[in-house]
C-alpha distance (Angstrom), angle and dihedral (degrees) to the residues before:
residue distance angle dihedral
X1 . . .
X2 3.77 . .
X3 3.84 115.4 .
X4 3.82 117.4 -123.3
X5 3.78 112.8 -113.5
X6 3.79 120.9 -160.3
X7 3.70 121.0 -141.1
X8 3.85 112.4 -99.6
X9 3.78 108.2 -111.0
X10 3.74 126.8 -172.9
X11 3.75 129.3 -155.4
X12 3.75 137.7 -174.6
X13 3.74 135.0 -138.8
X14 3.74 91.7 -97.0
X15 3.86 87.6 70.3
X16 3.89 95.0 54.0
X17 3.75 109.1 94.3
X18 3.85 116.0 -106.5
X19 3.85 97.0 -132.0
X20 3.79 136.2 4.5
X21 3.81 117.9 -71.1
X22 3.80 92.7 -115.1
X23 3.83 125.1 55.8
X24 3.78 111.5 -121.0
X25 3.76 112.0 -103.7
X26 3.85 97.8 42.9
X27 3.82 95.0 81.0
X28 3.85 102.0 23.2
X29 3.80 138.6 28.7
X30 3.75 124.9 -124.7
X31 3.76 120.1 -78.1
X32 3.70 106.5 -83.2
X33 3.77 96.6 -146.5
X34 3.87 99.5 -89.8
X35 3.83 95.4 114.1
X36 3.82 109.6 109.7
X37 3.87 98.0 -176.5
X38 3.82 130.3 31.9
X39 3.76 135.6 -168.5
X40 3.83 119.0 -110.4
X41 3.79 121.9 -166.0
X42 3.78 119.9 -138.1
X43 3.77 99.6 -145.9
X44 3.77 92.8 -159.7
X45 3.79 92.7 58.2
X46 3.85 97.3 41.8
X47 3.76 111.2 106.2
X48 3.86 95.6 -176.0
X49 3.88 94.1 -115.2
X50 3.86 90.7 146.7
X51 3.76 94.3 -139.7
X52 3.83 93.1 125.7
X53 3.84 89.2 48.3
X54 3.83 91.9 51.9
X55 3.79 95.7 45.1
X56 3.83 101.4 41.9
X57 3.81 105.4 113.5
X58 3.83 93.1 -153.8
X59 3.75 97.9 44.5
X60 3.77 94.2 -126.8
X61 3.76 96.6 133.8
X62 3.82 118.8 89.1
X63 3.79 131.8 174.7
X64 3.76 119.4 -123.3
X65 3.90 121.3 172.7
X66 3.80 86.9 -6.3
X67 3.77 92.9 -60.4
X68 3.83 131.5 108.5
X69 3.85 118.4 -105.6
X70 3.79 122.5 -173.2
X71 3.79 126.2 -149.1
X72 3.86 100.4 -140.7
X73 3.83 92.1 -170.1
X74 3.82 89.5 74.6
X75 3.84 103.6 23.6
X76 3.75 112.5 116.6
X77 3.85 95.1 -164.0
X78 3.81 95.2 -120.2
X79 3.83 92.7 147.9
X80 3.87 98.5 -137.6
X81 3.83 89.3 126.0
X82 3.84 89.5 55.6
X83 3.78 92.8 48.7
X84 3.77 94.9 47.5
X85 3.85 96.1 45.7
X86 3.89 105.5 102.9
X87 3.80 96.3 -173.7
X88 3.90 89.2 50.9
X89 3.74 94.0 -123.5
X90 3.85 93.3 138.1
X91 3.79 115.9 65.8
X92 3.78 129.5 175.3
X93 3.83 116.4 -122.8
X94 3.77 132.7 -179.1
X95 3.71 114.9 -90.9
X96 3.79 110.6 -105.6
């Protein structure tokens, strides 16, 4: 039996959606204050690779002017964005 091979397709960043498909608030409620740490983006180190945007499980990261922006009203503080960021632009800090 011969395996089925798909055609190799390439895509650019212009084809990646700008924001999540759902507006925050329709599926979740605002963070109720239980988050103990939160991600902070260092704008100088952010290269706009969109990895944090693609891996965020809650869809709270958007890209504005090729830099990551986090909506803290809905962020759980899971830290996935910090772990996936290769340039080290996203760091976790204690909630104030």
